[in-house]
C-alpha positions as CSV (number, residue, x, y, z in Angstrom):
1,X,3.6,158.7,72.9
2,X,4.3,158.0,76.6
3,X,4.1,154.4,77.6
4,X,0.9,153.4,79.4
5,X,1.8,151.7,82.6
6,X,-1.6,151.3,84.3
7,X,-3.6,148.9,82.1
8,X,-6.7,149.5,84.2
9,X,-7.2,152.7,82.2
10,X,-8.7,150.6,79.4
11,X,-11.6,149.7,81.7
12,X,-12.4,153.4,82.0
13,X,-13.6,153.4,78.4
14,X,-16.0,150.5,78.7
15,X,-19.1,152.5,79.4
16,X,-18.0,155.6,77.5
17,X,-21.1,157.3,75.9
18,X,-23.4,154.7,77.6
19,X,-22.7,151.9,75.0
20,X,-24.8,149.4,77.0
21,X,-22.3,146.5,77.0
22,X,-23.6,143.4,78.7
23,X,-21.4,141.2,80.8
24,X,-22.1,138.0,78.7
25,X,-22.7,137.2,75.1
26,X,-23.3,134.5,72.6
27,X,-20.5,133.1,70.5
28,X,-19.6,130.0,68.4
29,X,-16.8,127.8,69.6
30,X,-15.2,124.7,68.1
31,X,-15.6,122.0,70.7
32,X,-14.6,119.0,68.5
33,X,-12.4,118.8,65.5
34,X,-14.5,117.7,62.5
35,X,-15.1,118.8,58.9
36,X,-18.8,118.5,59.8
37,X,-19.5,122.1,60.9
38,X,-22.6,121.2,62.9
39,X,-20.7,118.5,64.8
40,X,-17.7,120.6,65.4
41,X,-19.2,123.9,66.6
42,X,-21.3,124.8,69.6
43,X,-23.3,127.9,70.3
44,X,-22.3,129.2,73.7
45,X,-25.0,131.4,75.3
46,X,-23.3,133.0,78.2
47,X,-19.6,133.6,77.4
48,X,-18.1,136.6,79.2
49,X,-17.7,139.7,77.0
50,X,-13.9,140.2,76.6
51,X,-12.2,143.3,77.8
52,X,-10.0,145.3,75.4
53,X,-6.4,145.8,76.3
54,X,-4.5,149.0,76.0
55,X,-4.1,148.9,72.2
56,X,-7.4,147.1,71.5
57,X,-10.9,147.8,70.3
58,X,-14.0,146.0,71.5
59,X,-16.2,145.6,68.4
60,X,-19.9,144.8,68.5
61,X,-20.3,142.7,65.4
62,X,-23.2,143.6,63.0
63,X,-22.3,141.5,60.0
64,X,-20.0,138.4,59.8
65,X,-18.9,136.6,56.7
66,X,-19.1,132.9,55.8
67,X,-16.1,131.3,54.1
68,X,-15.6,127.9,52.6
69,X,-12.5,127.6,54.8
70,X,-14.6,127.8,58.0
71,X,-14.9,124.0,57.7
72,X,-11.2,123.6,57.3
73,X,-10.7,125.7,60.5
74,X,-13.2,123.6,62.5
75,X,-11.4,120.5,61.3
76,X,-8.1,121.8,62.6
77,X,-6.5,121.7,59.1
78,X,-4.6,125.0,59.3
79,X,-2.8,124.2,62.5
80,X,-2.2,120.6,63.6
81,X,-1.3,121.6,67.1
82,X,-4.6,123.4,67.8
83,X,-6.9,121.8,70.4
84,X,-10.5,122.6,71.1
85,X,-12.1,124.7,72.4
86,X,-11.3,127.7,70.2
87,X,-13.2,130.5,68.6
88,X,-14.2,130.5,65.0
89,X,-15.2,133.0,62.2
90,X,-12.7,135.0,60.2
91,X,-14.2,138.4,59.5
92,X,-16.6,141.0,60.8
93,X,-18.0,144.5,60.5
94,X,-19.4,146.4,63.4
95,X,-19.0,149.4,65.7
96,X,-16.4,150.1,68.3
97,X,-18.1,150.1,71.7
98,X,-15.0,150.2,73.9
99,X,-11.3,150.7,73.6
100,X,-8.0,150.9,75.4
101,X,-6.3,154.2,76.0
102,X,-3.6,153.8,73.3
103,X,-6.2,152.7,70.8
104,X,-8.2,155.8,71.5
105,X,-5.5,157.8,69.7
106,X,-6.8,156.5,66.4
107,X,-10.4,155.3,67.0
108,X,-13.5,156.4,68.9
109,X,-16.5,154.7,70.4
110,X,-19.3,154.4,67.7
111,X,-16.8,154.2,64.8
112,X,-17.5,151.7,62.1
113,X,-14.7,149.1,61.5
114,X,-14.0,145.9,59.7
115,X,-11.4,143.3,60.6
116,X,-10.0,139.9,59.7
117,X,-9.3,137.8,62.8
118,X,-10.3,134.4,64.1
119,X,-13.3,134.8,66.5
120,X,-15.8,136.8,64.5
121,X,-18.7,134.4,65.1
122,X,-19.5,136.2,68.4
123,X,-21.6,139.2,69.4
124,X,-18.4,141.0,70.5
125,X,-14.8,140.6,69.4
126,X,-11.6,142.2,70.7
127,X,-9.6,143.4,67.8
128,X,-6.1,145.0,67.8
129,X,-6.3,148.6,66.7
130,X,-3.5,147.8,64.2
131,X,-5.8,145.1,62.6
132,X,-8.9,147.2,62.4
133,X,-9.9,149.0,59.2
134,X,-11.9,152.2,59.6
135,X,-15.1,152.4,57.5
136,X,-17.4,155.2,56.5
137,X,-20.4,153.2,57.7
138,X,-21.5,149.7,58.9
139,X,-22.5,148.1,55.6
140,X,-22.4,144.4,54.7
141,X,-20.9,145.2,51.3
142,X,-17.6,146.2,53.0
143,X,-17.4,142.7,54.5
144,X,-17.3,141.2,51.0
145,X,-13.9,142.8,50.4
146,X,-12.1,141.7,53.5
147,X,-11.2,138.1,52.5
148,X,-13.0,137.4,49.3
149,X,-12.2,140.6,47.5
150,X,-8.7,140.8,48.8
151,X,-8.0,137.2,47.7
152,X,-9.1,137.9,44.2
153,X,-7.2,141.2,43.9
154,X,-3.9,140.0,45.3
155,X,-3.8,136.6,43.6
156,X,-4.6,138.1,40.2
157,X,-2.2,141.0,40.7
158,X,0.7,138.8,42.0
159,X,0.2,135.6,40.0
160,X,-2.2,136.4,37.2
161,X,-0.1,138.6,34.9
162,X,-3.3,139.9,33.4
163,X,-3.2,142.0,30.2
164,X,-5.7,143.1,27.5
165,X,-7.1,140.2,25.5
166,X,-6.1,137.4,27.8
167,X,-8.7,134.7,28.3
168,X,-9.5,134.1,32.0
169,X,-11.5,131.2,33.3
170,X,-13.1,131.7,36.8
171,X,-14.6,128.6,38.4
172,X,-17.5,129.1,40.9
173,X,-17.6,132.5,39.4
174,X,-20.9,133.7,41.1
175,X,-19.5,132.9,44.6
176,X,-18.1,135.2,47.2
177,X,-14.6,135.6,45.7
178,X,-15.4,134.5,42.1
179,X,-17.6,137.7,41.6
180,X,-14.4,139.8,42.2
181,X,-12.2,137.7,40.0
182,X,-14.6,138.2,37.1
183,X,-14.8,142.0,37.6
184,X,-11.1,142.6,38.2
185,X,-10.2,140.5,35.1
186,X,-12.7,142.6,33.1
187,X,-11.1,145.8,34.4
188,X,-7.8,144.4,33.0
189,X,-9.6,144.1,29.6
190,X,-9.5,140.3,29.6
191,X,-12.1,138.0,28.1
192,X,-13.8,136.3,31.0
193,X,-15.4,132.8,31.2
194,X,-17.3,131.9,34.3
195,X,-18.6,128.5,35.5
196,X,-21.7,128.4,37.6
197,X,-24.6,126.0,38.6
198,X,-27.8,127.8,37.5
199,X,-29.2,130.2,34.9
200,X,-29.9,132.7,37.7
201,X,-26.2,132.8,38.5
202,X,-25.4,133.0,34.8
203,X,-27.6,136.1,34.6
204,X,-25.8,137.7,37.6
205,X,-22.4,137.0,36.0
206,X,-23.4,138.6,32.7
207,X,-24.6,141.7,34.7
208,X,-21.0,142.1,36.1
209,X,-19.4,141.7,32.7
210,X,-18.7,138.0,32.2
211,X,-18.3,137.3,28.5
212,X,-19.2,133.6,28.5
213,X,-21.0,131.7,31.2
214,X,-21.0,127.9,31.5
215,X,-23.8,126.3,33.6
216,X,-22.1,123.0,34.4
217,X,-25.5,121.5,35.3
218,X,-26.7,121.9,31.7
219,X,-23.5,122.2,29.7
220,X,-20.4,120.0,29.4
221,X,-17.6,122.3,30.6
222,X,-14.9,120.4,28.9
223,X,-16.7,120.3,25.5
224,X,-17.5,124.1,25.7
225,X,-13.9,125.0,26.4
226,X,-12.6,122.7,23.7
227,X,-15.0,124.0,21.1
228,X,-15.1,127.8,22.0
229,X,-11.4,128.1,23.1
230,X,-9.4,125.6,21.0
231,X,-6.1,127.4,21.8
232,X,-6.9,127.3,25.6
233,X,-7.3,129.8,28.3
234,X,-4.4,132.0,29.7
235,X,-5.3,132.2,33.4
236,X,-7.6,130.1,35.6
237,X,-8.9,131.3,38.9
238,X,-9.7,127.9,40.5
239,X,-11.5,127.4,43.8
240,X,-13.5,124.1,43.2
241,X,-10.9,121.3,43.0
242,X,-11.4,117.7,42.0
243,X,-12.8,117.2,38.5
244,X,-13.0,120.9,37.9
245,X,-9.3,121.3,38.5
246,X,-8.5,118.5,36.0
247,X,-10.8,120.2,33.4
248,X,-9.2,123.6,34.0
249,X,-5.6,122.2,33.8
250,X,-6.4,120.5,30.4
251,X,-7.8,123.8,29.1
252,X,-4.7,125.8,29.8
253,X,-3.1,127.6,26.8
254,X,0.7,127.6,26.1
255,X,2.3,129.4,29.0
256,X,-1.0,129.3,30.8
257,X,-1.3,129.9,34.6
258,X,-3.7,128.1,37.0
259,X,-4.1,129.8,40.4
260,X,-5.4,127.5,43.1
261,X,-7.2,129.6,45.7
262,X,-9.2,126.6,47.2
263,X,-10.8,123.3,46.5
264,X,-14.2,123.5,48.1
265,X,-15.4,120.3,46.5
266,X,-13.3,118.3,48.9
267,X,-13.6,120.3,52.1
268,X,-16.4,118.2,53.5
269,X,-14.4,115.0,53.0
270,X,-12.4,113.6,56.0
271,X,-9.2,114.4,54.2
272,X,-10.4,117.8,52.9
273,X,-9.4,116.7,49.3
274,X,-11.0,115.3,46.2
275,X,-8.8,113.1,43.9
276,X,-7.1,114.8,40.9
277,X,-5.1,113.2,38.1
278,X,-1.9,114.4,39.7
279,X,0.3,111.7,38.1
280,X,-0.1,113.4,34.7
281,X,0.6,116.9,36.1
282,X,4.3,117.2,35.3
283,X,3.8,116.1,31.7
284,X,0.9,118.4,31.2
285,X,2.8,121.4,32.5
286,X,5.9,120.6,30.6
287,X,4.0,120.2,27.3
288,X,2.5,123.7,27.6
289,X,5.2,125.5,29.6
290,X,2.3,126.1,32.0
291,X,2.3,126.6,35.7
292,X,0.1,125.9,38.8
293,X,0.4,128.3,41.7
294,X,-1.2,128.3,45.1
295,X,-2.5,131.5,46.8
296,X,-3.2,131.8,50.5
297,X,-4.1,135.3,51.7
298,X,-2.1,134.9,55.0
299,X,1.1,134.9,53.0
300,X,0.4,138.2,51.4
301,X,-0.5,140.3,54.5
302,X,2.3,142.9,53.8
303,X,0.2,144.0,50.8
304,X,-3.2,143.5,52.4
305,X,-4.0,147.1,53.5
306,X,-3.0,148.5,50.1
307,X,-5.3,146.0,48.4
308,X,-8.2,146.7,50.7
309,X,-7.9,150.5,50.3
310,X,-7.8,150.1,46.5
311,X,-11.0,147.9,46.6
312,X,-12.8,150.2,49.0
313,X,-12.1,153.2,46.6
314,X,-13.3,151.1,43.7
315,X,-16.6,150.3,45.5
316,X,-17.1,153.9,46.7
317,X,-16.6,155.1,43.1
318,X,-19.2,152.6,41.9
319,X,-16.6,150.6,39.9
320,X,-17.2,147.3,41.8
321,X,-20.3,145.3,42.5
322,X,-20.2,143.7,46.0
323,X,-23.0,141.2,45.9
324,X,-24.2,140.1,49.3
325,X,-26.4,137.0,49.9
326,X,-28.3,137.0,53.2
327,X,-30.0,133.8,52.4
328,X,-33.4,135.4,51.9
329,X,-34.3,132.7,49.4
330,X,-33.2,129.8,51.6
331,X,-36.0,127.6,53.1
332,X,-35.9,129.2,56.6
333,X,-35.2,132.7,55.3
334,X,-32.6,135.4,56.0
335,X,-29.5,134.5,58.0
336,X,-30.0,136.4,61.2
337,X,-28.3,135.7,64.5
338,X,-25.4,133.5,65.3
339,X,-27.6,130.4,65.4
340,X,-28.1,130.9,61.6
341,X,-24.4,130.5,60.9
342,X,-24.9,126.7,60.7
343,X,-27.6,127.1,58.0
344,X,-25.4,129.6,56.2
345,X,-22.5,127.1,56.0
346,X,-24.9,124.4,54.7
347,X,-26.3,126.9,52.1
348,X,-22.8,127.6,50.8
349,X,-21.9,123.9,50.4
350,X,-25.2,123.3,48.6
351,X,-24.0,125.9,46.1
352,X,-27.0,128.1,46.5
353,X,-25.4,131.5,47.1
354,X,-24.9,134.4,44.6
355,X,-22.2,136.5,46.0
356,X,-20.8,136.6,49.5
357,X,-22.8,134.9,52.2
358,X,-23.3,137.3,55.2
359,X,-25.0,136.8,58.5
360,X,-26.6,139.7,60.3
361,X,-26.3,140.0,64.1
362,X,-29.2,142.2,65.2
363,X,-28.7,144.6,68.2
364,X,-30.6,144.6,71.4
365,X,-33.1,147.4,71.7
366,X,-31.4,148.9,74.8
367,X,-28.4,150.0,72.7
368,X,-27.8,153.8,72.9
369,X,-25.5,153.9,69.9
């Protein structure tokens, strides 16, 4: 390709096919560092719609995903040097409404795309064409795979060493990423145990293949594991932290592996942590030749596109359930519009969701797409 010297070419594409792009938009911005999402984040009503550069797409967001780590991001825990204000939200699905000249080699206006990039809690987001994932249509189910599905797939593939007959414990199993850990472990012919907080969630887990559900509100997790799995569990997919981490660690079998993908129980604390019995950790691991491994998706980006393509094919074949929770059963109803992101984060931390929490951003009626 010849180099593009005149960057003003990208502006030429802005109103291509009459895509009705306004000059201003709503977006969420972190204006104060705090683990209290409502204190940290402000809804700005009239931010300028960003212009795509030569290799960029302008995506009109239709669905955005809620993640437990949104609170860690608003608290500035991922980068100590970051100073407000900064954009928030990790993932979105929508249509391309404008693009730069180089980006037009691979994408067109009206195309459905998904992406993982900070700044998705906005009506429009500029995304590098290299980061965008083309989709067959704009569906919220695709959004569940971007962070939650990819985390489950890559962590179990790289660290889980799953094989037929292994016993796998998934904590918060009915959540956004837990649902995929359950299904992928079942695909590997493992015996899967899932913890959850209600009988309704237990019913969902059984419907996606979970062999044993433990409702921790009505059952004692430690007692159940000791009684039903006296030799322990081989792999734990752990996202809760605190007391649940201790229980899972104690339940490991000889050569067992505990994969830490989060510790949501502590995120709302000022430190982001809940205490664990860490002083006993070396002795417990040595006694069982066991291991604890952490998994952070950003460190596995070289394998990300492969993982996502694999998951998309599984979903399109009907081999994967992608459960979406729009908050229809929440007190104020479905999560619609950026203002409902605050409610959606609260809903997640109350442990109400079954599947991935998604917020829909409705389009204005004047759109011609």
